[in-house]
C-alpha positions in Angstrom: -9.6 16.2 -14.9 -12.3 14.2 -13.2 -10.9 10.9 -11.8 -13.0 7.8 -12.0 -13.7 6.1 -8.7 -12.1 2.8 -8.0 -14.9 0.4 -7.1 -14.9 -1.3 -3.8 -12.6 -0.9 -0.8 -9.0 -0.1 -1.1 -6.2 1.1 1.2 -2.9 2.9 0.7 0.1 0.7 -0.2 2.5 2.8 2.0 5.4 0.9 3.5 7.7 1.9 6.3 7.4 5.4 7.8 5.1 8.0 6.3 6.1 11.7 6.2 3.2 14.2 6.0 3.6 18.0 5.9 0.7 20.3 6.3 1.5 23.8 5.1 -0.7 26.8 4.6 -1.6 30.4 4.9 -4.3 32.5 6.5 -5.6 35.7 5.0 -5.8 38.1 7.9 -6.9 41.1 5.8 -8.8 40.4 2.6 -8.2 43.9 1.3 -4.4 43.4 1.4 -4.4 41.3 -1.8 -0.9 42.7 -2.7 0.3 40.9 0.5 -1.4 37.5 0.4 -1.7 36.8 -3.3 2.1 36.6 -3.8 2.2 34.1 -0.9 -0.5 31.9 -2.5 1.2 32.1 -5.9 4.5 31.1 -4.2 3.0 27.9 -3.0 1.9 27.0 -6.5 5.3 27.8 -7.8 7.0 25.6 -5.2 4.6 22.7 -6.0 5.4 23.1 -9.7 9.1 23.1 -9.0 8.7 19.9 -7.0 6.5 18.3 -9.6 9.2 18.8 -12.3 11.9 17.1 -10.1 10.5 13.9 -8.5 14.0 13.2 -7.0 13.3 16.0 -4.5 11.0 13.6 -2.7 7.5 15.0 -2.9 5.2 11.9 -3.6 1.9 13.7 -3.8 -0.2 16.6 -2.4 -3.8 17.6 -1.8 -4.9 21.3 -1.9 -7.5 22.1 0.7 -9.3 25.0 2.3 -10.3 25.3 6.0 -12.3 28.5 5.5 -12.5 31.4 3.2 -9.4 32.7 4.9 -7.3 29.6 5.4 -5.8 27.5 2.6 -3.4 24.6 2.9 -1.6 21.8 1.2 -1.2 18.2 2.6 2.1 16.9 1.2 3.4 13.4 1.3 7.2 13.0 1.3 9.6 10.1 0.7 11.5 11.0 3.9 12.1 13.7 6.4 15.7 14.0 5.0 14.3 14.9 1.5 11.9 17.4 3.0 14.7 19.1 5.0 16.9 19.1 1.9 14.2 20.8 -0.1 13.5 23.3 2.6 17.1 24.4 2.9 18.3 24.1 -0.7 19.5 27.5 -1.9 18.6 26.5 -5.5 14.9 26.1 -4.8 12.3 28.9 -4.7 11.3 28.0 -1.1 14.7 29.2 0.2 14.4 32.6 -1.6 10.8 33.0 -0.4 11.8 32.5 3.2 14.7 34.9 2.8 12.3 37.6 1.8 9.9 36.8 4.7 12.8 36.8 7.2 14.2 40.1 5.8 10.8 41.7 6.2 10.5 40.5 9.8 14.0 41.8 10.7 13.2 45.2 9.1 9.8 45.4 10.9 8.0 45.4 7.6 5.9 42.3 8.3 2.4 43.8 8.5 0.4 40.8 9.7 -1.8 40.7 6.6 -1.1 37.0 6.0 -0.3 34.2 8.4 1.9 31.2 7.5 2.1 27.9 9.2 3.2 24.3 8.8 3.1 21.1 10.8 5.2 18.0 10.0 4.4 14.5 11.1 6.5 11.3 10.8 4.1 8.3 11.2 6.0 5.1 11.9 4.8 2.0 10.2 2.0 0.6 12.2 0.8 4.1 13.2 -1.3 4.8 10.2 -4.0 3.2 8.2 -6.4 4.2 5.5 -9.6 3.1 3.7 -11.1 4.4 0.5 -14.6 3.2 -0.7 -15.6 4.0 -4.3 -13.1 6.8 -4.3 -10.7 7.9 -7.0 -7.1 7.4 -5.9 -6.6 10.1 -3.2 -4.3 11.3 -0.5 -1.9 8.7 1.0 -3.0 6.2 -1.6 -2.2 8.6 -4.4 1.2 9.3 -3.0 2.2 5.7 -2.2 0.0 3.6 -4.4 -3.3 1.7 -3.7 -4.0 -1.9 -3.0 -7.2 -3.9 -2.4 -8.2 -3.8 1.2 -7.8 -7.5 1.6 -4.0 -7.2 1.2 -3.9 -5.1 4.4 -6.9 -6.3 6.4 -10.6 -5.5 6.4 -10.5 -3.8 9.8 -8.6 -0.8 11.0 -6.9 -3.0 13.6 -5.6 -5.3 10.9 -4.4 -2.5 8.7 -2.5 -0.9 11.7 -0.9 -4.3 12.3 0.3 -4.7 8.7 4.1 -4.7 8.4 6.2 -4.4 5.3 8.5 -7.3 4.3 11.5 -5.2 5.5 9.9 -4.4 8.9 8.7 -8.0 9.3 12.3 -9.3 8.7 13.8 -6.8 11.1 11.4 -7.9 13.9 12.6 -11.6 13.6 
């Protein structure tokens, strides 16, 4: 349960584009537990579903809180196509959960007790970098693997300039 730190400086071994999804909820009314608890449990169910089927494309995730009201998950995906496929797949729980939400909205039964949000980012290679110092494998490095910092560069400028073999070959 408690990961050991990796000594020294490391960076994420990500190659090519990186797909990051931030998705979360805000509890607007704490007393409406019957409204927000199912939403929270749904997120855990979806993460479990994705964890059992790695071909769906979720590489890793981090659960975070922004306040006592706001909880979210940072998700790292193999591609935006796999993210879209998951979001629209009728055999996945996400599709059924959104059908319920949309039906409540159409029927005027959405009460505003819980807020939902997501943001998706596609970071092209050369538009992201990372550094971890005496940290357990975390975040982007946990999703894509971790390498010693020397493999990508000691400065942020060097890490931003790193190109994968495929990208370097395309540039030539």
